[in-house]
C-alpha positions in Angstrom: 0.1 0.0 -0.1 2.7 2.4 0.8 5.2 1.4 -1.9 4.3 4.6 -4.1 4.9 6.9 -0.9 8.1 5.3 -0.3 9.3 5.6 -3.9 8.5 9.5 -3.8 10.1 10.1 -0.3 13.3 8.3 -1.5 13.1 10.6 -4.6 12.9 13.5 -2.2 16.0 12.3 -0.2 18.2 12.1 -3.2 18.3 16.0 -3.3 20.3 15.9 -0.2 22.7 13.3 -1.3 26.3 14.6 -1.9 25.4 17.6 0.1 28.0 18.7 2.8 25.5 20.2 5.1 21.9 21.1 5.8 21.1 24.6 4.8 17.8 26.5 4.2 18.2 26.3 0.5 18.5 22.7 0.1 16.0 21.6 2.9 13.3 23.9 1.4 13.2 21.8 -1.8 13.4 18.5 -0.1 10.6 19.4 2.4 8.5 20.5 -0.5 8.9 17.3 -2.3 7.9 15.3 1.1 4.8 17.3 1.5 3.8 16.6 -2.1 4.6 12.9 -1.6 2.2 12.9 1.7 -0.6 14.6 -0.1 -0.2 12.5 -3.3 -0.7 9.7 -0.8 -4.0 11.0 0.4 -2.6 12.3 3.7 -4.7 15.0 5.1 -3.2 18.4 4.0 -3.2 20.0 7.6 -1.4 16.9 8.7 1.0 16.8 5.7 1.9 20.4 6.6 2.2 20.1 10.3 4.5 17.0 9.7 6.8 18.7 7.2 7.1 21.8 9.2 8.4 19.9 12.1 10.7 17.9 10.0 12.0 21.2 8.5 12.7 22.6 12.0 14.3 19.5 13.2 16.7 19.2 10.4 17.8 22.7 10.8 18.2 22.5 14.7 20.5 19.3 14.1 22.5 20.8 11.3 25.7 20.9 13.5 26.1 17.2 13.5 29.2 16.8 11.2 29.7 13.1 11.6 26.3 12.1 10.0 25.7 12.8 6.3 22.8 15.2 5.8 20.8 12.6 3.7 21.1 9.9 6.3 20.3 12.3 9.2 17.4 13.7 7.3 15.9 10.1 6.7 16.2 9.5 10.5 14.3 12.7 11.3 11.5 12.1 8.8 11.2 8.3 10.4 10.8 10.0 13.8 8.1 12.2 12.6 6.4 9.7 10.8 6.4 7.3 13.8 5.0 10.3 16.0 2.3 10.9 13.2 1.2 7.2 13.5 1.1 7.3 17.4 4.5 6.9 18.6 4.4 3.4 20.1 2.4 0.3 19.8 -1.0 0.4 22.1 -2.7 -2.5 23.8 -6.3 -3.2 24.1 -8.0 -2.8 27.5 -9.3 -6.4 28.4 -10.6 -5.8 31.9 -13.8 -7.2 33.2 -15.3 -10.7 33.9 -16.0 -11.2 31.1 -13.9 -8.4 29.2 -16.4 -7.1 26.6 -15.0 -5.7 23.1 -17.4 -3.8 21.0 -16.4 -3.7 17.1 -18.0 -0.9 15.1 -17.5 0.7 11.6 -18.8 1.3 8.1 -20.5 -1.3 6.0 -17.9 -3.5 4.2 -15.1 -2.3 6.3 -14.1 -5.8 7.2 -15.5 -5.9 10.8 -16.8 -9.6 10.7 -13.5 -10.9 9.3 -11.5 -8.7 11.9 -13.8 -10.1 14.6 -12.8 -13.7 13.6 -9.1 -12.7 13.3 -9.1 -10.9 16.7 -10.8 -14.1 18.3 -8.2 -16.3 16.8 -5.4 -13.9 18.1 -6.8 -14.1 21.6 -7.4 -17.8 21.7 -3.6 -18.3 20.8 -3.0 -16.5 24.0 -5.1 -19.1 25.9 -8.3 -16.8 26.3 -11.7 -18.3 26.4 -13.5 -16.2 23.7 -17.0 -15.8 22.5 -17.9 -14.2 19.3 -21.5 -12.5 19.3 -23.3 -12.0 16.0 -25.2 -8.5 16.5 -25.6 -7.8 12.7 -29.2 -8.4 12.2 -29.4 -6.6 8.8 -27.0 -8.1 6.4 -28.1 -11.2 4.8 -25.8 -14.1 5.9 -23.8 -12.0 8.4 -24.7 -14.4 11.1 -23.7 -17.4 9.0 -20.5 -15.7 8.0 -19.5 -15.4 11.7 -20.4 -19.0 12.5 -18.4 -20.2 9.7 -15.4 -18.2 11.1 -16.1 -19.2 14.5 -16.1 -22.9 13.6 -12.9 -22.6 11.3 -10.9 -21.1 14.4 -12.8 -23.1 17.2 -14.5 -20.3 19.0 -18.1 -20.3 20.0 -20.5 -17.9 18.4 -23.5 -16.6 20.1 -26.4 -15.8 17.8 -30.4 -15.4 18.0 -31.3 -15.8 14.2 -35.0 -14.9 15.1 -34.3 -11.8 17.2 -33.9 -8.4 15.3 -33.0 -6.5 18.4 -29.2 -6.2 18.5 -29.2 -4.4 22.0 -30.9 -7.4 23.6 -28.8 -9.9 21.6 -25.7 -8.3 23.1 -26.9 -8.2 26.5 -28.1 -12.0 26.4 -24.6 -12.8 25.1 -22.6 -11.2 27.9 -24.9 -12.9 30.5 -24.3 -16.2 28.7 -20.6 -15.6 28.6 -20.6 -15.2 32.4 -22.3 -18.5 32.9 -20.1 -20.3 30.5 -17.0 -19.0 32.1 -15.7 -17.0 28.9 -13.0 -14.5 29.6 -13.5 -12.3 26.6 -16.6 -11.4 24.5 -16.3 -9.9 21.1 -19.5 -8.1 19.8 -19.8 -7.8 15.9 -22.0 -5.1 15.2 -23.7 -4.2 11.9 -22.1 -1.8 9.3 -23.7 1.7 9.6 -23.2 5.0 7.9 -22.3 7.9 10.2 -25.3 10.1 8.8 -27.8 7.2 9.6 -29.2 8.4 13.0 -31.2 5.2 13.8 -28.3 2.9 13.3 -25.8 5.4 15.2 -28.4 5.3 18.0 -28.5 1.5 18.1 -24.7 1.1 18.5 -24.6 3.8 21.3 -27.4 1.8 23.0 -25.4 -1.3 22.7 -22.4 0.4 24.3 -24.6 1.7 27.2 -26.2 -1.8 27.9 -22.9 -3.9 27.8 -20.4 -1.4 28.9 -17.4 -2.6 26.8 -13.9 -2.3 28.2 -12.5 -1.7 24.7 -14.3 -0.3 21.5 -12.4 -0.8 18.3 -13.4 1.2 15.0 -12.6 -0.6 11.9 -11.5 1.3 8.9 -11.1 0.2 5.5 -7.5 1.4 4.5 -8.6 1.8 0.8 -11.3 4.3 1.7 -9.3 7.3 1.4 -9.9 10.8 3.4 -13.5 9.6 3.8 -12.4 7.1 6.4 -10.9 10.0 8.3 -14.0 12.0 8.4 -16.0 8.9 9.2 -13.7 8.1 12.1 -14.2 11.7 13.3 -18.0 11.3 13.5 -17.9 7.9 14.9 -15.5 8.9 17.9 -17.9 11.8 18.7 -20.7 9.4 19.1 -18.8 6.4 20.7 -15.6 7.8 21.9 -14.0 4.6 20.8 -10.5 3.5 22.2 -8.6 2.4 19.1 -8.5 2.0 15.3 -8.3 -1.1 13.3 -6.8 -0.9 9.6 -8.0 -3.5 7.3 -7.0 -4.1 3.9 -3.5 -2.9 4.1 -2.3 -5.6 1.6 -4.4 -3.3 -1.0 -2.9 -0.9 -3.6 -4.7 2.3 -2.4 -2.6 5.3 -1.3 -2.5 4.6 2.1 -2.7 8.4 3.4 -5.8 7.8 5.5 -4.0 5.4 7.6 -1.4 8.0 8.3 -3.8 10.8 9.0 -6.4 9.0 11.2 -4.3 9.0 14.5 -3.7 12.6 14.4 -7.2 13.7 13.3 -9.1 11.6 15.9 -6.4 11.5 18.6 -6.9 7.6 19.1 -4.2 5.1 18.5 -4.1 2.5 15.6 -4.1 -0.7 17.5 -4.2 -3.4 14.7 -3.7 -4.0 10.9 -5.0 -6.6 8.8 -3.0 -7.5 5.9 -4.8 -10.5 4.2 -7.9 -12.8 4.1 -6.3 -15.6 6.2 -7.1 -15.7 10.0 -3.5 -15.3 10.8 -3.1 -12.2 8.9 -3.6 -9.7 11.8 -0.6 -7.9 13.4 -0.3 -5.3 16.3 0.2 -1.8 14.8 3.7 -0.7 15.6 4.2 2.9 14.4 8.1 2.8 14.6 8.1 -0.5 12.4 5.6 0.9 9.9 8.0 4.2 9.8 10.9 2.0 8.9 9.0 -0.1 6.2 7.6 3.2 4.4 11.2 4.3 4.4 12.5 1.1 2.8 14.3 0.2 5.9 12.3 -3.2 6.4 11.0 -4.6 9.5 13.1 -7.4 10.8 11.4 -7.7 14.2 7.9 -8.3 12.8 9.5 -10.7 10.3 11.0 -12.7 13.1 7.7 -12.6 15.3 5.8 -14.0 12.3 8.4 -16.8 11.9 8.1 -17.5 15.6 4.3 -17.8 15.2 4.4 -19.9 11.8 7.3 -22.5 12.8 6.6 -25.2 15.3 9.7 -25.3 17.7 9.8 -29.2 17.8 9.5 -29.3 13.9 12.3 -26.7 13.6 14.7 -28.6 15.9 14.0 -31.7 13.8 14.8 -29.8 10.7 18.0 -28.5 12.2 19.1 -32.0 13.2 18.2 -33.3 9.5 20.2 -30.4 7.9 23.3 -31.1 10.3 23.3 -34.9 9.0 22.4 -33.8 5.5 19.4 -36.0 5.6 17.2 -33.2 4.4 14.7 -34.5 1.8 11.7 -33.5 -0.3 9.3 -34.3 2.3 11.1 -31.8 4.7 11.3 -29.3 1.8 7.5 -29.4 1.3 6.8 -29.1 4.9 9.1 -25.9 5.1 7.2 -24.5 2.2 3.9 -25.0 4.2 5.5 -23.2 7.4 6.6 -20.1 5.0 3.1 -19.8 3.7 1.6 -19.6 7.1 3.8 -16.4 7.6 1.3 -14.6 5.2 1.7 -13.0 1.9 5.2 -13.7 0.5 5.6 -10.3 -1.0 4.6 -8.6 2.1 7.1 -10.9 4.1 9.9 -10.1 1.6 9.1 -6.4 2.0 10.0 -6.7 5.6 13.7 -7.5 4.8 15.8 -4.4 4.8 16.4 -3.1 1.2 14.0 -5.6 -0.3 10.9 -3.2 -0.4 11.9 -1.6 -3.7 13.3 -4.8 -5.1 10.1 -6.7 -4.9 7.4 -3.9 -5.9 7.2 -4.9 -9.5 7.8 -8.7 -9.1 4.5 -11.0 -9.4 4.9 -12.8 -6.3 2.3 -14.7 -4.3 1.9 -17.7 -2.3 0.3 -19.3 -5.4 4.0 -19.2 -6.7 4.5 -22.5 -4.8 1.7 -24.5 -6.3 3.9 -25.7 -9.0 6.7 -26.9 -6.7 4.0 -28.5 -4.4 2.2 -30.3 -7.2 5.6 -31.9 -8.5 6.6 -33.1 -5.0 3.0 -34.4 -4.4 3.2 -36.3 -7.5 6.4 -38.5 -6.5 6.1 -41.5 -4.5 7.1 -41.6 -0.7 10.4 -43.3 -1.8 10.9 -40.8 -4.4 10.7 -37.8 -2.0 13.0 -39.7 0.4 15.6 -40.5 -2.2 15.4 -38.0 -5.3 18.4 -39.8 -6.8 16.2 -42.5 -7.9 14.3 -40.3 -10.2 15.6 -41.1 -13.7 14.0 -40.0 -17.0 10.7 -42.1 -17.2 10.0 -41.2 -13.5 10.5 -37.6 -14.3 8.0 -37.8 -17.1 5.5 -39.6 -15.1 5.8 -37.1 -12.3 5.4 -34.1 -14.9 2.2 -35.7 -16.3 0.9 -36.3 -12.7 1.4 -32.8 -11.7 0.4 -31.1 -15.0 3.8 -29.3 -15.3 6.7 -29.8 -18.0 9.6 -32.2 -17.7 11.8 -29.1 -17.7 10.1 -27.8 -14.5 10.6 -31.2 -12.6 14.4 -31.1 -13.9 14.8 -27.5 -12.5 13.2 -28.4 -9.2 15.7 -31.4 -8.6 18.6 -29.4 -9.9 17.8 -26.7 -7.4 17.2 -29.2 -4.7 20.6 -31.0 -5.3 22.5 -27.6 -5.1 20.7 -26.9 -1.9 22.0 -30.3 -0.4 25.3 -29.5 -1.6 25.3 -26.3 0.0 24.2 -27.7 3.2 27.0 -30.3 3.0 29.6 -27.5 2.7 28.3 -25.7 5.8 28.4 -29.1 7.8 32.3 -29.3 6.9 32.8 -25.9 8.6 34.4 -25.5 12.1 32.0 -26.4 15.1 31.9 -22.6 16.0 30.9 -21.5 12.4 28.3 -24.5 12.2 26.6 -23.4 15.4 26.4 -19.7 14.1 24.9 -21.1 10.8 22.4 -23.5 12.4 21.6 -21.3 15.3 
């Protein structure tokens, strides 16, 4: 989403490269380009002006630092201001009460129901006893959608299909959650327009009735400045506690995401980056600022890997790599683990310096399908001992996978090269080996 902004900011920084120091003259053109980049990204004009004014003042105040090149110093200043713009530090949700009640609100089509499911899955991983509540009594199949998500993640869904009173459903659900010993109740409400007085009154009444410890406002990141204006209106009525940005894997300009924190003065707490239940992250302003500036986000990358990879499985793979007994079954298992980390292009973008490199590449999790189909067309023995695969077997495997013999040859060649590389590392000194496999 922020790729275009990243490109334009990097273009603005180039005007300072090669300069010996920061001056009023060379800083003016750079700040002007940054302001234009932010506004092109749909950032609110006043927000963009305030940010660039602070950037300019900071840059001029720090011009005495000779040890740092002006370009590097300026990038650091912009990073700090972007981080401050988006809230400074990550904010947690308030889950107090027995049970703790979380109210989800937002516009129609913003992704509230999907977020509710993701949030429930996120809390369940932490060992919480969660109940989802279907309070959207207007949208056809809304209750069914939540029930399907609940079944998918193993979380109970409270619903009253014949009851059209959302306030009483919410009240009954909280009472039922207490009886069942649930620790958290997530109330998914109907999407509503800020100008719809009846619907806004309804969500206000739900709030008064169940007294939630946390109210989250869900925003479609692709909506643009309308999202900011809507957030402001909702906040006046609900005084929500935080914002959730959905569809951050889209290709819109993303400026609304940068503006919302300043306009409503409420923190962005979560961001959704895909359709899978695992595609939910805590919003870290510092990490997002680094990613926008092309510096990557190694911390988030490591956290995703820790969630996706099973520790026992990782130890098992470590041992097989040391013994050089890593086979195609193991390779297939590793591909499955990598896919759990989320969108591959998004994951690669977290690696410092890779943001620009992958922007034009057509990469998706579907890119693994040809490899998976080839390996799954092999017999168990062939996966364990790829050297057995001769010409006739390759032809059979290609036919079974619906791929070409050349693709089968390429996969086996690459796997053989990888095995040789592992063998070389195994011949290293013990200290070197421990660094590699650690």
